[in-house]
DOVO-809665 format. One record per atom (N, C-alpha, C): residue in three letters; x negated, y negated, z negated. Coordinates in steps of 0.2 Angstrom, whole numbers, plus 5000, padded with zeros to 4 digits. Each point is the difference from the previous one (the first is absolute). Layout:
! DOVO-809665
ALAXYZ;...
//
This chain:
! DOVO-809665
UNK527749524599;UNK499450005004;UNK500049945005;UNK499449975001;UNK499949945004;UNK500150015007;UNK500349955003;UNK500150005008;UNK499350005003;UNK499950035006;UNK499450015003;UNK499749945003;UNK500449955001;UNK499849945004;UNK499749944995;UNK499449985002;UNK499749954996;UNK500449935000;UNK500449995006;UNK500349935001;UNK500650004995;UNK500250054997;UNK500550004995;UNK499849984993;UNK499349994999;UNK499749984994;UNK500249934998;UNK500049994994;UNK500149934997;UNK499549955002;UNK500149944999;UNK499449955002;UNK499450024997;UNK499549995004;UNK499350034998;UNK499749964994;UNK499850034995;UNK499749974994;UNK499349975002;UNK499749964996;UNK499349985001;UNK499550054997;UNK499550015004;UNK499550054997;UNK499749984993;UNK500050054996;UNK499849984993;UNK499450054998;UNK500050065003;UNK499550054998;UNK499349975002;UNK499650014996;UNK499349985001;UNK499750045006;UNK500250065000;UNK499750055006;UNK500349985006;UNK500649985000;UNK500449975007;UNK499649945002;UNK499949954996;UNK499749945002;UNK499350015002;UNK499650054997;UNK499450015002;UNK500050045007;UNK500550045001;UNK500050035007;UNK500149955005;UNK500549954999;UNK500149955005;UNK499449965001;UNK499749984995;UNK499449965001;UNK499450045004;UNK500050074998;UNK499550045004;UNK500150005007;UNK500750005002;UNK500150005007;UNK499949935003;UNK500149954997;UNK499949935002;UNK499349995001;UNK499550034996;UNK499350005001;UNK499850035006;UNK500350065002;UNK499950045006;UNK500149965006;UNK500549955000;UNK500249975006;UNK499449955002;UNK499649984995;UNK499549955002;UNK499350045000;UNK500050074999;UNK499450045001;UNK499950015007;UNK499450035001;UNK499850025007;UNK499950085001;UNK500550034996;UNK500050075000;UNK500350025007;UNK499850065002;UNK500350035007;UNK500750014998;UNK500450015005;UNK500750024999;UNK500150074996;UNK499650045002;UNK500050074996;UNK499849994993;UNK499549964999;UNK499850004993;UNK500549964996;UNK500349955003;UNK500549954996;UNK500650044998;UNK500350045005;UNK500650044998;UNK499850054995;UNK499450035000;UNK499850054995;UNK500049974993;UNK499849945000;UNK500049964994;UNK500749994997;UNK500449985005;UNK500749994998;UNK500450064997;UNK499950065004;UNK500450064998;UNK499750024993;UNK499450004999;UNK499750024994;UNK500249964994;UNK500149935001;UNK500249964995;UNK500850014998;UNK500450015005;UNK500750024999;UNK500150064997;UNK499650055002;UNK500050074997;UNK499950004993;UNK499649964997;UNK499850004993;UNK500649964996;UNK500249945003;UNK500549964996;UNK500650035000;UNK500350035005;UNK500650035000;UNK500150084998;UNK499450024998;UNK500050074997;UNK500350055005;UNK499849995007;UNK500350045005;UNK499650065002;UNK500350045004;UNK499650065003;UNK499749985007;UNK500449965004;UNK499849985006;UNK500249935002;UNK499549975004;UNK500149935002;UNK499850005007;UNK500449965005;UNK499850005007;UNK500149935002;UNK499549985004;UNK500049935004;UNK500150025007;UNK500549985003;UNK500250025007;UNK500149945004;UNK499650005006;UNK500049945005;UNK500550025005;UNK500449955002;UNK500550015005;UNK499849965007;UNK500050045005;UNK499849975007;UNK500749995003;UNK500349945001;UNK500649995003;UNK500050015007;UNK499449995003;UNK500050015008;UNK500150075001;UNK499650054997;UNK500050075002;UNK500550044995;UNK500449964996;UNK500450034995;UNK499750064996;UNK499549994997;UNK499650054997;UNK499849984993;UNK500050054995;UNK499849994993;UNK499350034999;UNK499549964998;UNK499450034998;UNK499850004993;UNK499950054997;UNK499850014993;UNK499349984999;UNK499949934998;UNK499349984999;UNK499650024994;UNK500450014995;UNK499750024994;UNK500550044995;UNK499750054996;UNK500450044996;UNK499650014993;UNK500450004995;UNK499750014993;UNK500450064997;UNK499650054998;UNK500350054996;UNK499750004993;UNK500550024995;UNK499850004993;UNK499450054999;UNK499950055004;UNK499450044998;UNK499449985003;UNK500049935003;UNK499449975002;UNK499850015007;UNK500450045004;UNK499950015007;UNK500349945004;UNK499950005006;UNK500349945004;UNK500150035007;UNK500149955005;UNK500250015007;UNK499350015003;UNK499950065003;UNK499450015004;UNK499949965006;UNK500549995004;UNK500049965006;UNK500749985001;UNK500149945004;UNK500749975001;UNK500450055003;UNK500750004998;UNK500550045003;UNK500549965004;UNK500250015006;UNK500449965004;UNK500750045002;UNK500649974998;UNK500650035002;UNK500449955003;UNK500550035005;UNK500549955003;UNK500549974995;UNK500349945001;UNK500549984997;UNK500650055000;UNK500350024995;UNK500550055000;UNK500649984995;UNK500350064998;UNK500549994995;UNK499850024993;UNK499450004999;UNK499750014993;UNK500049954995;UNK499850014994;UNK500049954995;UNK499749945001;UNK499350005002;UNK499649945002;UNK500349965006;UNK500350045005;UNK500349975005;UNK500649964998;UNK500450034995;UNK500649964998;UNK499849934997;UNK499450004997;UNK499849934997;UNK499849965006;UNK499750035005;UNK499849955006;UNK500649985003;UNK500550045001;UNK500649985004;UNK500549954996;UNK500050014993;UNK500449964996;UNK499749944996;UNK499350005001;UNK499649954997;UNK500149984993;UNK500150054996;UNK500249994992;UNK499750064996;UNK499949994994;UNK499850064996;UNK500550054999;UNK499750064998;UNK500450064999;UNK499850034994;UNK500550024995;UNK499850034994;UNK500450064999;UNK499750064999;UNK500350064998;UNK499750034994;UNK500550014995;UNK499850014993;UNK500050074997;UNK500350055004;UNK500150064997;UNK499950065005;UNK500150005006;UNK499950055005;UNK500049985007;UNK499549995003;UNK499949975007;UNK500550045005;UNK500050074999;UNK500450045005;UNK500749985000;UNK500350004994;UNK500749984999;UNK500149935002;UNK499649954998;UNK500149935001;UNK499949995008;UNK499650035003;UNK499949995007;UNK500650025004;UNK500350064998;UNK500650035003;UNK500549954999;UNK500149964995;UNK500649964999;UNK499949945004;UNK499449985001;UNK499849945004;UNK499950015008;UNK500150075002;UNK499950015007;UNK499350005002;UNK499550014996;UNK499350005001;UNK499750075001;UNK499750015005;UNK499650075001;UNK499550004995;UNK500050064996;UNK499450004995;UNK499550055003;UNK499449974999;UNK499450045002;UNK499550014995;UNK499650055000;UNK499550014995;UNK500250034993;UNK499649994995;UNK500250034994;UNK500549964996;UNK500550024997;UNK500549964997;UNK499749974994;UNK500249944998;UNK499849964994;UNK500549994996;UNK499950004993;UNK500549984995;UNK500149934999;UNK499549965002;UNK500149925000;UNK499649985006;UNK500349955004;UNK499749975006;UNK500249935000;UNK499549965002;UNK500249935001;UNK499549975006;UNK500349965004;UNK499749975006;UNK500249935001;UNK499549965002;UNK500249935002;UNK499749985006;UNK500349965004;UNK499849975007;UNK499449964999;UNK499550005004;UNK499549955001;UNK500249955005;UNK500149944998;UNK500349955004;UNK499449945001;UNK499949985006;UNK499549955002;UNK500349955005;UNK500249944998;UNK500349955004;UNK500650035003;UNK500450034996;UNK500750025002;UNK500050065005;UNK499450035000;UNK499950065004;UNK499850064996;UNK500350065001;UNK499850054996;UNK499450045002;UNK499550014996;UNK499450025003;UNK499850074997;UNK500550024995;UNK499850074997;UNK500450014994;UNK499850054996;UNK500450034994;UNK499550014995;UNK500149994993;UNK499650024995;UNK500550054996;UNK499850064999;UNK500550044996;UNK499650044995;UNK500450024994;UNK499750044995;UNK500550054998;UNK499750064997;UNK500550054999;UNK499750054994;UNK500450034997;UNK499850044994;UNK500450075002;UNK499650064999;UNK500350065001;UNK500250034994;UNK499949974994;UNK500150034994;UNK500549974995;UNK500149935001;UNK500449964996;UNK500649975003;UNK500650004997;UNK500649975003;UNK500049934996;UNK500349955003;UNK500149944997;UNK499449964999;UNK499550025003;UNK499349964999;UNK500049935002;UNK500449985005;UNK499949935002;UNK500749974999;UNK499949934998;UNK500649964999;UNK499949935003;UNK500449954997;UNK500049935003;UNK499349975000;UNK499650024994;UNK499349975000;UNK499650035006;UNK500150075001;UNK499650035005;UNK500249975007;UNK500649995001;UNK500249975007;UNK499749935000;UNK500149964995;UNK499749935001;UNK499250015001;UNK499750044996;UNK499350005001;UNK499850035007;UNK500350055003;UNK499950035006;UNK500249945006;UNK500549974999;UNK500249955005;UNK499549945000;UNK499749984995;UNK499549955000;UNK499350035003;UNK499950064998;UNK499350035002;UNK500150015008;UNK500650025002;UNK500150025007;UNK499949935004;UNK500349954998;UNK499949935003;UNK499349985000;UNK499650014995;UNK499349985000;UNK499650055004;UNK500250065000;UNK499750055004;UNK500049985007;UNK500649985002;UNK500149985007;UNK499549955002;UNK500049954996;UNK499549945001;UNK499350035001;UNK499850044995;UNK499350034999;UNK499950045007;UNK500550045002;UNK499950055006;UNK499949955006;UNK500449955000;UNK499949965006;UNK499349965000;UNK499849984994;UNK499449965000;UNK499450055002;UNK500150064997;UNK499450055002;UNK500050025007;UNK500650005003;UNK500150025007;UNK499749945004;UNK500149944998;UNK499749945004;UNK499350004999;UNK499850014994;UNK499250004999;UNK499750065004;UNK500350065001;UNK499750055004;UNK500049985007;UNK500549965002;UNK500149985007;UNK499449955001;UNK499949954996;UNK499449955000;UNK499350045001;UNK499950054995;UNK499450045001;UNK499950035006;UNK500650035003;UNK500050045006;UNK499849955006;UNK500349945000;UNK499949955005;UNK499349985000;UNK499749984994;UNK499349984999;UNK499650065003;UNK500150064999;UNK499650055002;UNK500050015008;UNK500749985002;UNK500150005007;UNK499649955004;UNK500049944997;UNK499649945002;UNK499350025001;UNK499750034994;UNK499350015000;UNK499850055006;UNK500450055000;UNK499950055006;UNK500049975006;UNK500549955001;UNK500149975007;UNK499449965001;UNK499849964996;UNK499449955001;UNK499450045002;UNK499950064996;UNK499450045001;UNK500050035007;UNK500650035002;UNK500150035006;UNK500049955006;UNK500349944999;UNK499949955005;UNK499349985002;UNK499649994994;UNK499349995001;UNK499750055004;UNK500150064998;UNK499750065004;UNK500150005007;UNK500749995002;UNK500250005007;UNK499749945003;UNK500049954997;UNK499849945004;UNK499250005001;UNK499650034995;UNK499350015001;UNK499950055006;UNK500450055000;UNK499950055006;UNK500149975007;UNK500449955000;UNK500249965006;UNK499549955002;UNK499749974995;UNK499549945001;UNK499350035001;UNK499850054997;UNK499450035001;UNK499850015007;UNK500450035004;UNK499850015007;UNK499949935004;UNK500449954998;UNK499949945004;UNK499349974998;UNK499850004993;UNK499449984998;UNK499450045004;UNK500250075000;UNK499450045003;UNK499949995008;UNK500649995003;UNK499949985007;UNK499749935001;UNK500249954996;UNK499749945000;UNK499250004999;UNK499850044996;UNK499350014998;UNK499650035006;UNK500450055003;UNK499750035006;UNK499949955006;UNK500549955001;UNK499949955005;UNK499549954998;UNK499949994994;UNK499549954998;UNK499350035001;UNK499950064999;UNK499450035001;UNK499850035007;UNK500549995004;UNK499850035007;UNK499449965003;UNK499650045004;UNK499449975003;UNK500249965006;UNK499649955001;UNK500149955005;UNK500250035007;UNK499750065002;UNK500150035006;UNK500650055000;UNK500549994995;UNK500650045000;UNK500449995005;UNK500450055003;UNK500449995006;UNK500749974998;UNK500349965004;UNK500649974999;UNK500650064998;UNK499950065003;UNK500550054998;UNK499950024992;UNK499450004998;UNK499950014993;UNK500349954995;UNK499949945002;UNK500349954996;UNK500850005001;UNK500350025006;UNK500750005001;UNK500350064996;UNK499650065000;UNK500350054996;UNK500049994992;UNK499549974998;UNK500049984992;UNK500649954999;UNK500049955004;UNK500549954999;UNK500750025001;UNK500150055004;UNK500750045000;UNK500150034994;UNK499550034997;UNK500150034993;UNK500249954995;UNK499749945000;UNK500149954995;UNK500749985001;UNK500349995006;UNK500649985001;UNK500550054998;UNK499950065001;UNK500450064998;UNK500150004992;UNK499450004997;UNK500050004993;UNK500349944997;UNK500049945003;UNK500349944997;UNK500850015001;UNK500250035005;UNK500750015001;UNK500350044995;UNK499650054998;UNK500250054995;UNK500149964993;UNK499549964999;UNK500149964994;UNK500649955000;UNK500149975006;UNK500649965000;UNK500750044999;UNK500050065003;UNK500650054999;UNK500050024993;UNK499550014997;UNK500050024993;UNK500349944995;UNK499849945001;UNK500249954996;UNK500849985002;UNK500250015006;UNK500749995002;UNK500450064997;UNK499750064999;UNK500450054997;UNK500149994992;UNK499549974997;UNK500049984993;UNK500649954999;UNK500049955005;UNK500549944999;UNK500750035001;UNK500150055005;UNK500650035001;UNK500250044994;UNK499550044998;UNK500250044994;UNK500249964994;UNK499749944999;UNK500149964994;UNK500749975001;UNK500249985006;UNK500749985001;UNK500550054999;UNK499950075002;UNK500450054999;UNK500150014993;UNK499550004996;UNK500050024993;UNK500449944996;UNK500049945003;UNK500449954996;UNK500749995003;UNK500150045005;UNK500749995004;UNK500149945004;UNK499449975002;UNK500049945004;UNK499950015008;UNK499950065002;UNK499950025007;UNK500749995003;UNK500149965005;UNK500649995004;UNK499950025007;UNK500350045002;UNK499950035007;UNK500349955005;UNK499649995006;UNK500349955005;UNK500250055006;UNK500650024999;UNK500350055005;UNK500249975007;UNK499850035005;UNK500149975007;UNK500050065005;UNK500450005005;UNK500050055005;UNK499350005004;UNK499650055000;UNK499450015003;UNK499850075002;UNK499550005003;UNK499750075003;UNK499650044995;UNK500250054998;UNK499650044995;UNK499450025003;UNK500050025007;UNK499450035003;UNK499549945000;UNK500249945001;UNK499549945000;UNK499650004993;UNK500450014995;UNK499750004993;UNK499550065000;UNK500250055002;UNK499650065000;UNK499349995004;UNK500149975006;UNK499549995005;UNK499549954996;UNK500249954997;UNK499649954997;UNK499550044994;UNK500450044997;UNK499650044994;UNK499550045004;UNK500250045005;UNK499550045003;UNK499449965003;UNK500149955003;UNK499549965003;UNK499549984994;UNK500249984994;UNK499649984995;UNK499650064998;UNK500250065000;UNK499750064998;UNK499550035005;UNK500149985007;UNK499750045005;UNK499250004999;UNK499749944998;UNK499350005000;UNK499750064995;UNK500350014994;UNK499850054996;UNK500250075002;UNK500550005004;UNK500250075003;UNK499550025005;UNK499849955004;UNK499450015005;UNK499450024996;UNK499849974995;UNK499450014996;UNK500050074998;UNK500650024997;UNK500050074998;UNK500250055005;UNK500149985006;UNK500250045006;UNK500650044999;UNK500549974997;UNK500750034999;UNK500449995006;UNK500450065002;UNK500549995005;UNK500649984997;UNK500449965004;UNK500649974997;UNK500550005005;UNK500650024998;UNK500650005005;UNK500649964997;UNK500349975004;UNK500649964999;UNK500650035003;UNK500550034997;UNK500650045003;UNK499750055005;UNK499550034998;UNK499750065004;UNK499549975006;UNK500049945001;UNK499549985005;UNK499449974997;UNK499450025004;UNK499349984997;UNK500049935000;UNK499749974995;UNK499949934999;UNK499249985001;UNK499949955004;UNK499349975001;UNK500149934999;UNK499549965001;UNK500049935000;UNK500449975006;UNK500050045005;UNK500449985006;UNK500750025000;UNK500250054996;UNK500750035001;UNK500449994993;UNK499749964995;UNK500350004994;UNK500749965001;UNK500049955005;UNK500749975001;UNK500450035005;UNK500650024998;UNK500550035004;UNK500549965003;UNK500350025005;UNK500649965003;UNK500750014997;UNK499950054995;UNK500750024997;UNK500149954994;UNK500650004998;UNK500149964994;UNK500550044995;UNK500049984994;UNK500550034995;UNK500249954995;UNK500649975002;UNK500249944997;UNK500450024993;UNK499949964995;UNK500350014993;UNK499949934996;UNK500450004995;UNK500049954995;UNK499550014995;UNK499549964999;UNK499450014996;UNK499749944998;UNK499550004995;UNK499649954999;UNK499350025003;UNK499949965005;UNK499450025005;UNK499350014996;UNK499949954996;UNK499350004996;UNK500050064996;UNK500550014996;UNK500050054995;UNK500050075003;UNK500450015006;UNK500050075003;UNK499350015003;UNK499749955003;UNK499350015002;UNK499550014995;UNK500149974994;UNK499650024994;UNK500150084998;UNK500650025001;UNK500150074998;UNK499650045005;UNK500149995007;UNK499650045005;UNK499350004998;UNK499749944999;UNK499349984999;UNK499850044994;UNK500350004995;UNK499850044994;UNK500050085001;UNK500550025004;UNK500150075001;UNK499550035005;UNK499949965005;UNK499550025005;UNK499349994998;UNK499849954996;UNK499449994996;UNK499850064996;UNK500550024996;UNK499950064996;UNK499950075004;UNK500350005006;UNK499950065004;UNK499350005003;UNK499849945002;UNK499349995003;UNK499550024994;UNK500149984994;UNK499650024995;UNK499950074999;UNK500550045001;UNK500050074998;UNK500050055006;UNK500249985006;UNK500150045005;UNK499350045002;UNK500050065002;UNK499450035003;UNK499949995007;UNK500550005004;UNK499949995008;UNK500649975003;UNK500650004997;UNK500649975004;UNK500549974995;UNK500449955003;UNK500549964996;UNK500650005005;UNK500650024998;UNK500649995004;UNK500549964997;UNK500249955004;UNK500549954998;UNK500650005004;UNK500650004997;UNK500750005003;UNK500449954997;UNK500449975005;UNK500649964998;UNK500550005005;UNK500650024997;UNK500650015005;UNK500649994996;UNK500649995004;UNK500749994997;UNK500350075000;UNK500450014994;UNK500450065000;UNK500649984996;UNK500650005004;UNK500649984997;UNK500049924998;UNK500149984994;UNK500049934998;UNK499349994997;UNK499550045000;UNK499449994997;UNK499449995004;UNK499549974998;UNK499350005003;UNK499650054996;UNK499750045003;UNK499650054996;UNK499250005003;UNK499649994995;UNK499350005002;UNK499650054996;UNK499550035003;UNK499550044997;UNK499349995002;UNK499650014995;UNK499249995001;UNK499750064997;UNK499750045004;UNK499750064997;UNK499350015002;UNK499650044997;UNK499350015001;UNK499850074999;UNK499450025002;UNK499850074999;UNK499450014995;UNK500149954995;UNK499550004994;UNK500150054995;UNK499750004994;UNK500050054995;UNK500750014997;UNK500449955001;UNK500750004996;UNK499949994993;UNK500650014997;UNK500149994993;UNK500450064997;UNK499850034994;UNK500450054997;UNK500749984999;UNK500550055002;UNK500749985000;UNK500249984994;UNK499850024994;UNK500249984993;UNK499849934999;UNK499649975004;UNK499749934999;UNK500449955004;UNK500450025005;UNK500349955005;UNK500349954997;UNK500550014995;UNK500449954997;UNK499649944997;UNK499450024997;UNK499549964997;UNK499749955004;UNK500050015007;UNK499649965005;UNK500449935000;UNK500650004998;UNK500349935000;UNK500049974994;UNK499750024995;UNK499949974993;UNK499549955001;UNK500049954996;UNK499549945000;UNK499450034997;UNK499449985003;UNK499450024998;UNK499750075001;UNK500550045003;UNK499850075001;UNK499550015006;UNK499550044999;UNK499650015006;UNK499950085001;UNK500250025006;UNK500050075002;UNK499250025000;UNK499649965002;UNK499350024999;UNK499749974994;UNK499850034995;UNK499849984994;UNK499349975000;UNK499650015006;UNK499449975000;UNK500149925002;UNK500649995003;UNK500149935001;UNK500449974994;UNK499749954997;UNK500349984993;UNK500449935001;UNK500249995006;UNK500449945002;UNK500750004997;UNK500449955001;UNK500650004997;UNK500550045004;UNK500050005007;UNK500450045004;UNK500749975000;UNK500049935001;UNK500749965000;UNK500350015007;UNK499750035005;UNK500350015007;UNK500750035000;UNK500050074998;UNK500650045000;UNK500649974996;UNK499849984993;UNK500649974997;UNK500349945003;UNK499549965003;UNK500349945004;UNK500450025006;UNK499750055003;UNK500450025006;UNK500750034998;UNK500050044995;UNK500650024998;UNK500549954998;UNK499849954997;UNK500549944997;UNK500249965007;UNK499649995004;UNK500249975006;UNK500550045004;UNK499950065001;UNK500550045003;UNK500750004996;UNK499950004994;UNK500650004996;UNK500449945000;UNK499649945001;UNK500349945001;UNK500449995007;UNK499850045004;UNK500450015007;UNK500550054999;UNK500250024994;UNK500550054998;UNK499850075004;UNK499450015000;UNK499850075003;UNK499750044995;UNK499750065002;UNK499750054996;UNK499350025003;UNK499650034996;UNK499450025002;UNK499850064996;UNK499650055003;UNK499850064997;UNK499450035004;UNK499650044996;UNK499450035003;UNK500150075000;UNK499650035005;UNK500050085001;UNK499350025001;UNK499850044996;UNK499350025000;UNK499950064996;UNK499450035001;UNK499750054995;UNK499350005001;UNK499650024995;UNK499350005000;UNK499750045006;UNK499649965004;UNK499750045006;UNK500450005006;UNK500649975000;UNK500550015005;UNK500249935003;UNK499649954999;UNK500249935003;UNK500549974996;UNK500249945002;UNK500449954996;UNK500549965005;UNK500650004998;UNK500549965004;UNK500449964995;UNK500149935002;UNK500549964997;UNK500649985005;UNK500650014998;UNK500649985004;UNK500449954996;UNK500249955003;UNK500449954997;UNK500649985005;UNK500549984998;UNK500649985004;UNK500449944997;UNK500349965004;UNK500549954997;UNK500549995005;UNK500649974998;UNK500649995004;UNK499749955006;UNK500250025006;UNK499849965006;UNK500249935000;UNK500749994998;UNK500249935000;UNK500349984993;UNK500149935000;UNK500349984993;UNK500750034999;UNK500450015006;UNK500650034999;UNK500050084997;UNK499550035003;UNK499850074997;UNK499850004993;UNK499649954998;UNK499849994993;UNK500649994996;UNK500549965002;UNK500649994996;UNK500450064999;UNK499950055005;UNK500450065000;UNK499750044994;UNK499350005000;UNK499650044995;UNK500249974993;UNK500149944999;UNK500249974993;UNK500750024999;UNK500450005004;UNK500750024999;UNK500150084998;UNK499550045003;UNK500050074998;UNK499750014994;UNK499649954997;UNK499750014994;UNK499450045000;UNK499750015006;UNK499450045001;UNK499449955000;
//
């Protein structure tokens, strides 16, 4: 009886069977095709299933980061296949053995007995012949290709091992190419969506400026200075919104490319907060919203306080965070907005809440996803909250939302007050 390990086989012979050569050629052709990952793996398992006269073929992808095996495609001799991907953790099973040892495994007479000898946990239906080979790409193991027969012993031999090794290597390249292709398609779709959404958002900001300018242009000669002044204030406010929008895009772009570098300095958190409030006060007044800062009513005259809250931060980016959150609150609030900023232990904690319609609890996590819009009537990109989240995280902080539909909305974020506190967070691994 043959030993179960393929590495004890003699030197591999050259492929001579016409069917083997055609199988390898077919896989090579798949590498240059534009099939989806699912279609491509289905083609591969179908080809192997025919050539090796086997009962079952599997193509399994290995996620080294999450230590998971995903069954991408499966072929059965009865013509059936894998209905949906199956995901399992890396374990002490047969396919996991190949992942860990990075070499083929051949079992020729009874998988239950041979797995027991090798210390492998057997799962599923026992096979009488089993062969698996690692999918290697640039010295990294990316998965396993396996075949098995439930009815025949000794079905696989040196020729089978050689063929499966070659196919597994080519399959690794094909899977990687398909994955990269799907990434390109996804990125292109993302770009199209981004361009469309940015155009929509920009037009929604530019149109008011144009509208106010036309009103000024068409004002009668006897119009009062107050009328001109009010319209000009609206033009200025709308122009400032456009400026903030463009700046947000630039910051978002830097975050996406990993080029945003924080300029950390000791500064007053309340000063950043007051600057953001001042920028939003005109719109708050227009909507007649009540605003409180740490419980005290805020007006044009009282927005600046004598208190201070010193911390290590990037002033411009933290002000951007406040401005985004307060602007969102202004957009959705019914009558009031409450803003808080205080120190607790070694952290700065900030909250912005409103009494607006809120968001269904099941959708809260999605709010920080790129392009998500809580209000589907607004088709803009919604880059604000994802940008805010990343800025907070760059400060080694965290952010979360609390809401339920019809019960208002609150966002709370925090970060270590000093650089020393931040280093403590890094040491703790949190």
